[in-house]
N, C-alpha and C positions, 0 to 999 in steps of 0.2 A: 504494500500500500504506500509506504513511504517513498520507494523508488518511483512509483507512478507519479506521485506528487512532485518529486524533483524533476522528472522528465517533463512534466506538464509545465512547471515553472521555466525550465530552460527553453522549451518550445515557445512559451509566451514571450520570454525576453528576446529570443531570436526573431520572432514574428514582429514584435513592436519595433525592434531595431531595424529590421528590413523595411517596415512601413515608413519609419522616419526617414530612412535613406532614400526610398523612392519619392517621398514627399519633398525632401530637400533637392533631389535631382530635378524633379519637375519644376520646382520654384526657380532653380538656377537656370534651367532651359528657358523658361518663360521670361525671366529677366534678361537673358542674352538676346532673345528675339525682340523684346520691347526696346532694349538699348540700341540694337541694330537698326530698327525702323526709325527711332528718334535720330540716330546719327545720320542716316541717309536724308531724312527730311531737313534737319538742321544744316547739313552740308549743302543741299540744294538751295536753301534760303540764303546761304552765304556765298553763293557763286561757284561751288564745287560740283563736279559731276563725275561719275564713274562710267567709263566706256570700255567695252570689250573689243580687243583687236580681232578682226575677222579675216584678215588676209595676211599674206606673208610679205607685204611690201616693205615692212620695217625690220625684217629679220636681218641680222641676229639681235639687234637692239631690243625690239619688241616682238616676241614670238606670238604666233596665233594662239588665242586663248588667254593672253595676259590681260589684266585690267589696268587701265591708265586712269589715274585720278587727275583731273584737270581743274585748273582754277581760271575763272573768267577774268581776262585782263584786257586793257586797251592795246590795240595793235602797235602802238608806239613803245610799249614796254618790252617787246620781243626783240631778241638779237639773233643774227645769223648763227646757225649751229644748234639752236634750241628746237625742241619738238613742240608743235602746235596742232590743235584740232580746229578745223575750219569747214565751212560748207562749200563744197566744190561746185561751182556753177556748171561745169561740164558734165557732172554726174547727177544732175537734177537736185542740187542742194544737199546731196548726201554728205554726212560727216566723214571727214578724212583726217587721219593723224599722220603727219609727215614732218620732216626736218626742214627748217628754213635755210635756204641757200643764200638768198639775198632779199633785201627789202629797201624800198625808197619811198619817201613821202613826196607827193606832188599835189599842192593845194590842200583840199580837204579829204584826200584819199591816200591810202597806204597801199603800195603795189608790192606783192610778194612773189618770189620764185621759191617753190618748195619741191622736195623730192623724197620719195621713200628710200631708205637706205639700200634696199635690194632692187630698186628700180633703175632703169637706164634713162628714162625720160623725166622731165620736170613738169610741174604744173605752174601756170601763171594765173594769179587771181588778185583781186583787190577788194578792199573794204573801206568804208568811210572812217575817218579818224575817230569818230565818236562810237564806232562799233565795238563789240566785244568778241574776242576769240579765246579758245581754250589754250592754256599753257600747261605743259606736263609738270606735275608736281611729284607724283609717286607712281611706281609701277609695281603691280602685284602679279608675279608670274603664275600662270596656270589657274588663277582664281576664276577667270571667265569660263574656262573649260568645265570646272566643277559646277559653277552656277548653271551652265548650259545643260549639264547632266541632270541637275535637279528639275529642270523644266521639261524633261522627257515625260510623256504620259505614264509609262510603266513605273518610273521612279516615284512619281506623284502617288500612284495607286498603292505602291508598297509603303511609302511614308505614311499615307493616311491609314492603311491597315495596321501598321505598327503603333501609330498614335491611338487608334481605336482600341487595340488590344491593351495598351498601357493604361488608358482611361478605364477600361473594364476591370483590369486587375486592381487598380487603385480603388475604384468604387466598391468592388466586392470585398476587398480587405477592410474597407471602412465599415461596410454593412455587417460583416461577420466578425468584427473585432470583439475581443473580450473586454467587458467593462471593468475598469480598475477603480476601486473605491479611493476617494481622495485621501492622500497622505499615507497609504499603505504600500504602494508600489507593487502589490501582488494582485493577481486576478481574484475576483470574487468567487467564492465557492458556494454552491447551492446548499441550502439546508440548515 
């Protein structure tokens, strides 16, 4: 009888420790997601944006799948040799991230010549002096590839299934928990 009571207490302690661990992990995961969303929103409000490199035009400097964090700047703040993101008029205003080869100001416009590090040809484009373009601030290698994998339908289905299973386990553990009388630290025994 005594051994059964000891085993029951051990099981109870392990179950409550496991429940607390699952609860803490859930809270940490939720906090990370909330902080990530807030960081993205605050960054966008302050002129920062994250762009995923989709072509090999900037290899080896920027590999396909890298994420570039850009800061919105005046075109007059950019120097030759720096990497910028701009809307290419020849590509229907598609965003392009390339290196500045040269630039010159003429009146109220700034004229740029840019080139991808792996490209042979250059692009020529211009913007008003008052415009804003992206200036490379930080490169996160392979992060875009991981984010792209998360956006695949099968990965989403698996992630939702794991989340649903985790919520079910947490919910059932909460429903089936042993009530602990206040101040005793031991499960209540019937009778």
